N, C-alpha and C positions, 0 to 999 in steps of 0.2 A: 353957526360953525363956518368957517371960511376954506372953502375948497378951491385948489389952484386950478387955473385955466386950463392945464393938461387934462386935470381930472374932467373939467367939463365939455372938453372939447371930447375926449373919450365918449362920455355919457350923449352927448349930442349927437355923435356919429352912429352910436347904436339905435338911437330914436329915429334918425332920419333913414336908415338903411334897414332895421329890423322888419321882415316882413310877415312876422309874427307865423311863421312855418309850423312851428312847434317841434321841429327835428331836434333843439337842444333840450326839450322837457321831459321825455321819457326817460332818462337816463341821469337824469340829474335832480337827486334828493332835494338838495340847497333850493335849486329853483323851483321845485314843486311846491315847498313848504312856505316860500316869498312871494310868489308871483304866478300870473296866469301867462305872462309873456315876459320878456326880457325889456321888451320896448316900454311895456306898461310900467315896470320897476322903472327904468331910468327916467322916464317921463316924470313920474312921481318926483323922483331925486331933482330933476331939474326946476320943476314949478315950485317945490317946497324950499329947494337950496341946502337940502339938509339931508341926513338918512339917519337911522337907527344903527349905531355902529356894529350891531350883533350881525346885521346882514352883510356888509364886507367882511366880516371876518368869521361868517359862516361858509364862505366859499372855499372849495380846497383847492383852487388856483390850479386845476388839473388840465386845462384846457380842452377839455374834452366838446365843450360847447363849440370852441371855436372849429375843432376838426369835423364837427358835424353840420355847421354852419353854413350854407349854399353862398353866403355873404362874406363868410370868414371874418364876423364880428369878435372883438377880443373882449369878452367880458372879464375875464380874469385880469386882463390889463387893468381894467376900470375898475375893479375891485381892489387890486393891490394899489393903484394909486390914492384910492380912497382912504385905505390903511394907511398909507404914509401921510396924507395930509391928517387925519385924523392925530396921529402921533405929535406930528409937527405942530398943531395948532394946540393941542390939549397939554403938552410936554409931560405927559403921563399915559400909563396905560389906560387904554380907552375902555376895556372891559374888567370888571373884577374877576372874572373867570380867566382871566389870562395870568392871574399870580403864579400857577405852577410853572408858567413858560418862562415866565420874569425869573423866578427863582432858578429853573435850570439853566439859563443863558448866564444868570449871574455867577452862579456858584459851579458850574460843570467843570471849571478849569482850575478851582481851589485845589490846594493839595489835600486836604481834609476829604474831599470827595473822588478823588481820583488815586489811581494806583498806577505803578509801573513795574513790569515783571523785566528785570535786566537780564536774567536766565543766570545760569551758572556753569562756565567752562564754556568753550568751543564745541559747538554742532558738528558733530562727524556723520559722513554716510558712506556707502561701501564703495564709492569711487574714489575718495580721500585715502582709504586703506592700502 
């Protein structure tokens, strides 16, 4: 998998500036499930040049980690950039578990699955009477 320079730069910034203070870990089930510290996770990404697609798609992109980080590291931006690279390089959905999301996005505006209630007549209020 080929990741963009932007993604690699975001990862490198995290590795170089994360002090492994742990402030991002207690409130994030995602980080708890995938690493002991963001620094270790992003160092592995840089060393391997690849990442399991499940990892960037498991981040909720809530930015809580950035809010509590004394270095203001933007892990959510790095994971979002990884997602974009995964889709760009694979030209398909990177995870089978995303089929439901794909279905929703593709058909949510289809007339078969949407309704419009045009109403009947003009609404009136006490002020109009």
